[in-house]
C-alpha positions in Angstrom: -41.3 78.8 60.1 -42.0 82.0 58.6 -38.7 82.2 56.9 -39.2 79.0 55.5 -43.2 80.1 54.5 -41.4 83.3 52.8 -38.8 80.8 50.8 -41.7 78.5 49.8 -44.3 81.3 48.6 -47.3 79.7 50.7 -49.9 82.0 52.0 -50.8 80.2 54.4 -48.2 78.2 56.1 -49.5 74.7 57.6 -46.9 72.2 58.9 -48.1 69.5 56.4 -47.7 71.8 53.6 -44.3 72.9 54.8 -43.3 69.4 55.0 -44.6 68.5 51.5 -42.6 71.4 50.3 -39.1 70.3 52.1 -39.8 67.0 50.8 -40.4 68.2 46.8 -37.3 70.2 47.7 -34.8 67.6 48.9 -36.3 65.2 46.1 -35.2 68.0 43.7 -31.8 68.3 45.1 -31.2 64.6 45.1 -32.5 64.6 41.2 -29.6 67.5 40.8 -26.9 65.9 42.3 -27.9 62.8 40.2 -27.5 64.8 37.1 -24.6 66.5 38.0 -22.8 63.0 38.5 -24.0 62.1 35.2 -22.4 64.8 33.5 -19.3 64.7 35.2 -19.2 60.7 33.9 -20.0 62.3 30.2 -17.4 64.9 30.7 -14.6 62.8 31.6 -15.3 60.2 28.9 -15.2 63.1 26.6 -12.0 64.5 27.5 -10.4 60.7 27.5 -11.5 60.3 24.0 -10.3 63.9 23.2 -7.0 63.0 24.9 -6.9 59.5 22.6 -8.1 61.7 19.2 -5.1 63.6 19.6 -2.7 61.0 20.2 -3.3 59.2 17.2 -4.0 62.6 15.5 -0.2 63.3 16.2 0.7 60.2 15.4 -0.7 60.2 12.2 1.0 63.6 11.3 4.2 62.2 12.1 7.0 62.3 8.8 8.0 58.7 9.5 4.8 57.6 9.8 3.9 55.1 6.9 0.5 53.0 6.4 0.7 49.4 6.1 1.6 47.8 3.2 -1.5 45.3 3.0 -4.2 49.0 3.1 -3.4 49.9 -0.6 -4.2 46.2 -1.7 -7.2 46.0 0.5 -8.6 49.3 -0.7 -8.1 48.1 -4.2 -10.3 44.9 -3.8 -13.0 47.1 -2.3 -13.1 49.9 -5.2 -13.4 46.2 -7.5 -16.2 45.3 -5.6 -18.0 48.4 -5.2 -17.6 48.7 -9.0 -19.4 45.0 -9.4 -21.7 45.7 -7.5 -22.9 48.9 -8.7 -23.0 47.1 -12.0 -25.2 44.7 -10.6 -27.5 47.1 -8.7 -30.4 47.9 -11.5 -30.6 44.4 -12.5 -31.2 43.7 -9.1 -33.8 46.3 -8.4 -35.8 45.2 -11.5 -35.6 41.7 -9.7 -37.0 43.0 -6.7 -39.5 45.2 -8.4 -40.9 42.2 -10.4 -40.9 39.9 -7.4 -42.6 42.9 -5.5 -45.0 43.2 -8.3 -45.6 39.6 -8.5 -46.4 38.4 -4.8 -49.2 40.2 -2.8 -46.8 41.4 0.2 -49.2 43.4 1.6 -49.5 42.7 5.5 -52.5 43.5 7.6 -51.7 46.5 9.9 -54.1 47.1 13.4 -55.9 49.4 11.4 -57.0 46.8 8.7 -57.7 44.1 11.2 -60.0 46.5 13.7 -62.2 47.8 10.0 -62.5 44.0 9.2 -63.7 43.5 13.1 -66.0 45.8 12.4 -67.3 44.5 9.2 -67.4 41.2 10.5 -69.4 42.4 13.4 -72.0 44.0 11.5 -72.7 41.5 9.1 -73.0 39.0 12.3 -75.6 41.4 14.1 -77.5 41.9 10.0 -77.6 38.1 10.2 -79.3 38.0 13.5 -81.5 40.2 12.6 -82.6 37.9 9.3 -82.9 35.2 11.4 -85.4 36.9 13.6 -87.5 37.7 10.5 -87.3 34.2 9.3 -87.9 32.5 12.2 -91.7 34.0 12.3 -92.2 31.7 8.7 -90.6 28.5 9.8 -93.8 27.0 10.9 -95.0 28.0 7.2 -95.4 25.1 4.7 -93.2 25.7 1.8 -95.9 25.1 -0.7 -97.4 28.6 -1.6 -100.7 27.4 -1.8 -100.7 25.8 1.4 -99.0 28.9 3.0 -101.7 31.8 1.7 -104.3 29.9 3.0 -102.4 29.3 6.8 -101.9 32.9 6.5 -105.5 33.6 5.8 -106.4 31.0 8.7 -104.3 33.3 11.1 -106.0 36.4 9.8 -109.6 35.4 10.5 -108.4 34.4 14.2 -106.7 37.9 14.4 -109.8 39.6 13.4 -111.8 37.2 15.9 -109.5 38.4 18.8 -109.7 42.3 17.6 -113.9 41.6 17.7 -113.6 40.3 21.3 -111.0 42.9 22.7 -113.2 45.6 21.2 -116.1 44.0 22.7 -114.6 44.1 26.1 -113.2 47.4 26.0 -117.3 48.8 25.3 -118.4 46.8 28.0 -115.4 48.3 30.4 -116.7 52.0 29.6 -120.1 51.5 29.7 -119.6 49.9 32.9 -117.2 52.5 34.4 -118.7 55.5 33.0 -120.8 57.4 35.6 -124.7 57.5 34.8 -125.9 60.8 34.0 -128.9 61.7 36.0 -132.0 63.2 34.3 -133.5 66.5 35.5 
């Protein structure tokens, strides 16, 4: 146990700690073996491909090697096609640029959608605030003179309630205040 403690570098050896370290070590060994097996497989594939390429290179280097006859014609046809398409390329680029300019090809991104959602939510909250403000005016008549008259009536009621409140408060203060004795 002392040997294992020194190898693992554990200051205060506990059986649980040593067991955990052993399991970690076994897992590391297993991972290393798996990596080694993969590297060996890749190395074998590389060796096989290198041997195949060497054989192909030797075949191409021989004096009696002749490329197939149809390759020359195929090469010439490909060169003609490349020249024809190269001549059309500027015209096609102009068409693409014109189409891109004429159509709005912008696709919304996630950031655009998130920004739009935030704007919508802020407009929605502002609408709710305005609806609450309008709710206080819902009972008022649409005629401005009638609305002013109703407003004055409500103000009179408010003044009446305020004076009642003040009177009740003064009564409470007088009732609860201690009476000072005269000397």
